[in-house]
C-alpha positions in Angstrom: -9.5 -19.2 7.9 -5.9 -19.6 8.9 -4.7 -17.5 11.9 -4.1 -14.1 10.2 -3.4 -11.1 12.3 -5.8 -8.1 11.8 -4.0 -5.7 9.3 -4.9 -2.4 7.5 -2.0 -1.2 5.2 -3.8 1.9 3.6 -4.6 4.5 5.8 -4.7 8.4 5.2 -4.0 10.9 7.9 -4.4 14.6 8.0 -1.0 15.0 6.2 -3.0 14.6 3.0 -6.9 14.1 2.8 -7.5 12.2 6.0 -9.5 13.7 8.9 -7.3 12.5 11.7 -3.8 12.8 13.2 -1.3 10.1 13.2 -1.5 9.7 16.9 -5.4 9.5 16.8 -5.3 6.8 14.4 -2.7 4.9 16.2 -4.6 4.9 19.3 -7.8 3.8 17.7 -5.9 0.9 15.9 -4.6 -0.3 19.2 -8.2 -0.2 20.6 -9.5 -2.2 17.6 -6.8 -4.9 18.0 -5.0 -4.2 14.7 -1.4 -5.8 14.6 -0.1 -4.0 11.4 -1.0 -0.7 10.0 0.6 1.7 7.4 0.1 5.3 6.6 -0.1 6.0 3.0 -0.8 9.6 2.4 -1.1 11.0 -1.0 1.8 12.3 -3.2 0.8 13.8 -6.6 1.3 16.9 -8.7 -1.5 15.9 -11.2 -5.0 17.4 -11.3 -5.7 15.7 -7.8 -3.2 18.2 -6.1 -5.5 21.0 -6.8 -8.3 19.2 -5.0 -6.8 17.6 -1.9 -3.8 18.2 0.5 -0.8 16.2 -0.4 2.7 15.4 0.7 3.8 18.2 -1.6 7.3 19.2 -0.2 10.4 17.5 1.1 9.8 19.3 4.4 6.3 18.1 4.8 7.3 14.5 4.0 10.1 14.7 6.7 7.6 15.9 9.3 5.1 13.2 8.3 7.9 10.6 8.8 8.9 12.1 12.1 5.4 12.0 13.5 5.3 8.3 12.5 8.5 7.7 14.2 7.4 9.3 17.3 4.3 6.9 17.5 6.7 4.0 16.7 8.6 4.9 19.8 5.4 5.3 21.8 4.4 1.8 20.8 7.8 0.5 21.5 8.1 2.1 25.0 4.6 0.9 26.0 5.4 -2.7 24.7 2.2 -2.4 22.5 1.7 -5.1 19.9 1.1 -2.9 17.0 3.5 -2.6 14.1 3.4 0.9 12.5 4.7 1.2 8.9 5.8 4.2 6.8 4.1 4.5 3.5 3.2 6.7 0.7 0.5 6.4 -2.1 1.9 7.9 -5.4 -0.4 8.9 -8.3 1.3 7.7 -11.4 -0.4 10.4 -13.3 2.2 12.6 -11.6 5.4 13.6 -13.4 8.4 11.2 -13.0 10.6 14.2 -12.2 8.3 15.3 -9.3 8.2 11.7 -7.7 11.9 11.1 -8.0 12.5 14.6 -6.4 10.4 14.0 -3.4 10.5 10.1 -2.9 13.5 8.5 -1.4 12.5 4.8 -1.1 14.8 4.3 1.9 12.5 6.5 3.8 9.4 4.2 3.5 8.4 0.6 4.1 5.5 0.5 1.7 5.2 2.3 -1.6 1.6 2.2 -3.2 1.0 3.3 -6.8 -2.4 4.4 -7.7 -4.4 4.5 -11.1 -2.5 1.8 -13.0 -4.8 1.4 -15.9 -2.6 0.5 -18.9 0.7 -1.2 -20.1 2.0 2.3 -20.4 1.3 2.7 -16.7 3.3 -0.6 -15.9 6.2 1.0 -17.9 6.1 4.1 -15.8 6.1 2.1 -12.5 9.0 0.0 -13.8 11.0 3.0 -14.6 10.7 4.5 -11.2 11.6 1.1 -9.5 14.5 0.5 -11.8 15.8 4.0 -11.2 15.6 3.6 -7.4 17.4 0.2 -7.5 20.1 1.5 -9.6 20.7 5.0 -8.3 19.4 5.5 -4.6 22.2 5.0 -2.2 21.1 3.3 1.2 17.9 2.2 -0.3 15.6 0.1 1.7 16.2 -3.4 0.3 12.9 -4.6 1.8 10.5 -2.1 0.3 7.2 -3.4 -0.3 5.6 -2.1 -3.5 1.9 -2.5 -4.0 -1.0 -1.4 -6.2 -3.7 0.7 -4.5 -7.3 0.0 -5.5 -6.2 -1.6 -8.8 -8.8 -3.3 -11.0 -7.4 -6.3 -12.8 -10.3 -6.2 -15.3 -8.5 -3.5 -17.2 -5.9 -6.3 -18.1 -8.0 -9.4 -18.3 -8.5 -9.2 -22.1 -5.0 -9.1 -23.9 -2.6 -7.8 -21.4 -2.9 -10.2 -18.4 0.5 -11.8 -19.1 2.3 -8.4 -19.2 0.5 -7.6 -15.7 1.4 -11.0 -14.1 5.1 -10.8 -15.2 5.3 -7.3 -13.9 3.8 -8.2 -10.5 6.0 -11.3 -10.4 9.4 -9.6 -11.2 9.0 -6.8 -8.8 7.2 -8.8 -6.0 4.4 -6.3 -6.1 1.5 -7.0 -4.0 -2.3 -6.8 -5.0 -4.4 -4.9 -2.5 -7.9 -6.1 -1.5 -9.2 -2.7 -0.8 -12.5 -2.6 1.2 -13.4 0.8 -0.3 -13.3 -0.7 -3.9 -14.8 -4.0 -3.9 -15.2 -4.1 -7.6 -11.5 -4.7 -7.7 -12.0 -8.2 -6.3 -15.1 -9.0 -8.0 -15.6 -12.7 -9.5 -15.1 -11.2 -13.1 -11.4 -11.1 -12.1 -11.3 -14.8 -11.0 -8.7 -15.8 -13.6 -6.4 -13.1 -12.3 -6.6 -14.6 -8.8 -6.1 -18.0 -10.0 -2.8 -16.8 -11.4 -1.6 -14.9 -8.4 -2.4 -18.0 -6.3 -0.3 -20.1 -8.4 2.6 -17.7 -8.4 2.3 -16.9 -4.8 2.3 -13.1 -5.4 1.6 -11.5 -2.1 -1.7 -9.8 -1.4 -2.5 -7.0 1.0 -5.5 -5.6 2.8 -6.3 -2.0 3.3 -9.4 0.2 4.2 -8.3 3.2 2.3 -9.6 5.1 5.4 -9.9 8.8 5.7 -11.8 8.7 8.9 -11.4 6.8 12.2 -14.8 5.0 11.5 -13.3 3.1 8.7 -9.9 1.9 10.1 -9.8 -1.9 10.2 -12.8 -2.3 8.0 -11.4 -5.5 6.4 -14.1 -8.3 6.9 -15.2 -8.3 3.3 -11.8 -8.5 1.8 -10.9 -11.4 4.3 -14.2 -13.1 3.1 -13.1 -12.8 -0.6 -9.5 -13.9 0.2 -10.9 -16.9 1.6 -13.3 -17.5 -1.4 -10.3 -17.3 -3.7 -8.1 -19.6 -1.4 -5.5 -16.9 -1.1 -4.7 -17.2 2.6 -1.1 -18.3 1.8 -0.6 -15.3 -0.4 -1.7 -13.1 2.5 0.6 -14.8 4.9 3.4 -14.2 2.4 2.7 -10.6 2.8 2.7 -10.8 6.5 6.3 -12.4 6.4 7.5 -9.6 4.2 6.1 -6.9 6.5 7.6 -8.7 9.6 11.0 -8.3 7.9 10.2 -4.5 7.5 10.2 -3.9 11.2 
């Protein structure tokens, strides 16, 4: 495989349903030789909000972002080769009003959307992004948008072109999530052929909720190699390099 730095762009801390603090996760990531990580704690007002802790207030989000900033400064001061990104994982079963109230895209490098399962879900995400692009002042022009643990099989029969056009228009990355290997199963091979041709970026995440899983990316890397998607991953690396 080409020389690809070790990344994990889907990690949960104890600001939502993870077991560990941001500092603990950063320290372990340094020890494991990761080069890029992103915290992507949950934001939702759906049924899920009654089951797990979430980023459920603006004050909590600011505290979360401040804690990440402190760790970014710690890494910079120590000249430590780890890029730490600010992210959030948005449940698209949430109300649009709730999301727009709490999420200012200029505060985040990476915004993941979870539970995309239909063309209606695509329309929901498009409306959010279009609103941010039109109405949010000082928005981060380099936001990376991605689909968390998304299964392309839901779109293979009948709606694949809709999905591909959506990913391409908004430069949305597909995530190889080691906790959901079914999402990069060979039954989705036609999807991976299309994203290879169109150079749609791909990401890697462990969806870690515990220190033991951070950086668990060996299987996703093997499947990226199997689908010949190394250049798509390097495209993602180039994008996140510009997010620093």
